C-alpha positions in Angstrom: -3.4 -42.6 -16.2 -5.9 -43.3 -19.0 -6.5 -41.0 -21.9 -7.9 -37.6 -20.9 -9.6 -34.9 -22.9 -7.9 -31.5 -23.1 -10.4 -28.6 -22.9 -9.2 -25.2 -23.8 -11.5 -22.1 -23.8 -14.5 -24.4 -23.3 -13.7 -26.5 -26.4 -12.2 -30.0 -26.6 -9.0 -29.5 -28.6 -7.4 -32.9 -28.1 -6.6 -35.7 -25.8 -3.5 -36.9 -23.9 -2.5 -40.5 -23.7 0.3 -42.0 -21.6 3.5 -42.5 -23.7 7.1 -43.0 -22.5 6.2 -42.0 -18.9 4.8 -38.7 -20.2 1.7 -37.5 -21.9 1.3 -37.5 -25.7 -1.0 -34.8 -27.1 -3.3 -35.9 -29.9 -4.9 -32.9 -31.5 -8.6 -33.1 -32.6 -8.9 -29.4 -33.7 -7.0 -28.0 -36.6 -5.8 -24.8 -34.9 -3.7 -26.9 -32.5 -2.4 -29.5 -35.0 1.1 -28.0 -34.7 1.2 -29.6 -31.2 0.1 -33.0 -32.3 2.2 -35.9 -31.0 4.3 -33.7 -28.7 5.2 -35.1 -25.3 4.4 -33.2 -22.1 4.8 -33.8 -18.4 1.4 -32.5 -17.3 -1.9 -31.4 -18.8 -1.1 -27.9 -17.5 2.0 -28.0 -19.7 -0.2 -28.9 -22.7 -2.6 -26.0 -22.0 0.4 -23.6 -21.6 1.8 -24.8 -25.0 -1.6 -24.3 -26.6 -1.7 -20.7 -25.3 1.8 -20.0 -26.6 0.9 -21.7 -29.9 -2.2 -19.6 -30.5 -0.4 -16.4 -29.4 2.4 -17.0 -31.8 0.2 -16.9 -34.8 1.0 -20.4 -36.0 -2.6 -21.4 -35.7 -4.8 -21.4 -38.8 -6.6 -18.1 -39.1 -9.4 -19.8 -41.0 -10.5 -21.7 -37.8 -12.4 -19.7 -35.2 -10.5 -19.5 -31.9 -13.3 -19.4 -29.3 
């Protein structure tokens, strides 16, 4: 697998790149920076983590969450 964009709610929020037989998430939006460099098994797992991250209130309130 090559790098792949991660789209969430119609907005590109990061990319995943292969790393250690998994996918490393590289955040490109501030409201998901807390997930930067985490390893996941699938892109679906990344999106689930984003949903949980935003729901937890750890995202920056200064950044619009479209």
